[in-house]
C-alpha positions as CSV (number, residue, x, y, z in Angstrom):
1,M,23.4,32.8,47.3
2,P,22.9,29.4,45.2
3,Q,24.1,29.5,41.6
4,N,21.5,28.5,38.9
5,P,22.7,25.8,36.9
6,V,23.5,26.3,33.3
7,P,21.1,24.0,31.2
8,V,23.0,21.6,28.9
9,P,21.9,21.7,25.4
10,M,20.3,18.6,24.1
11,Q,22.4,16.7,21.7
12,D,21.0,15.1,18.3
13,K,20.7,11.6,19.9
14,D,18.4,13.1,22.9
15,R,16.2,14.9,20.1
16,L,15.7,12.2,18.1
17,E,15.0,9.8,21.1
18,E,12.4,12.4,22.1
19,A,10.9,12.5,18.9
20,L,10.7,8.8,18.5
21,N,9.0,8.5,22.1
22,T,6.6,11.3,21.1
23,Q,5.8,9.6,17.9
24,K,5.1,6.3,19.8
25,Y,2.7,8.0,22.3
26,M,0.9,9.7,19.3
27,T,0.4,6.5,17.6
28,E,-1.0,4.8,20.7
29,T,-3.4,7.9,21.2
30,Y,-4.9,8.0,17.7
31,N,-5.1,3.9,17.9
32,A,-7.1,4.2,20.9
33,L,-9.5,7.2,19.4
34,A,-9.9,5.1,16.2
35,N,-11.0,2.2,18.1
36,E,-13.5,4.0,20.1
37,C,-15.0,6.0,17.4
38,A,-18.4,5.7,16.3
39,S,-18.2,7.9,13.5
40,S,-16.9,6.2,10.0
41,G,-15.7,9.3,8.9
42,L,-13.8,10.5,11.7
43,R,-12.4,6.8,12.2
44,D,-11.1,6.8,8.8
45,E,-9.3,10.4,9.4
46,L,-7.9,9.0,12.5
47,L,-6.8,6.0,10.6
48,N,-5.1,8.0,8.1
49,L,-3.4,10.1,11.2
50,L,-2.3,7.2,12.5
51,Q,-0.6,5.8,9.5
52,E,1.2,9.2,8.9
53,E,2.4,8.9,12.5
54,H,3.5,5.5,11.9
55,N,5.5,6.5,8.7
56,I,7.2,9.2,10.9
57,Q,8.1,6.9,13.7
58,A,9.7,4.5,11.2
59,D,11.6,7.4,9.6
60,L,13.1,8.4,13.0
61,F,13.7,4.8,13.8
62,K,15.7,4.1,10.8
63,E,17.7,7.7,11.6
64,M,18.6,6.4,15.0
65,Q,19.5,2.9,13.7
66,K,21.6,4.5,10.7
67,R,23.6,6.6,13.5
68,G,23.9,3.6,15.7
69,W,21.7,5.0,18.3
70,Y,19.2,2.3,18.3
71,P,20.9,-0.8,17.7
72,T,19.0,-4.0,16.8
73,T,19.8,-7.8,16.5
74,P,18.5,-9.7,13.8
75,A,16.2,-12.7,15.1
76,D,17.3,-16.1,14.7
77,P,15.4,-18.3,11.9
78,S,14.5,-20.8,14.3
79,Q,13.0,-18.3,16.6
80,I,11.0,-16.8,13.9
81,E,9.6,-20.2,13.0
82,A,8.7,-21.0,16.8
83,V,6.7,-17.8,17.1
84,K,4.9,-18.8,13.5
85,Q,3.9,-22.3,15.1
86,Q,2.0,-20.5,18.1
């Protein structure tokens, strides 16, 4: 008889990655809804929610970066200038 595998508990890194991916999805969804909203009151509320979701996403990103789980490399100043020129 086959044995049921024991589930491996999620680690903090896994939880934060999942939360960050969820926030990215939420911002995409709220943005799409706000873009297609005919009611200005509802659009304003969706934009408020979108801002809140972006703030949560930024907090998660900063926490992952602080723990070394989302490394970034600074952009070269010449690359920044090249993008500005485009």
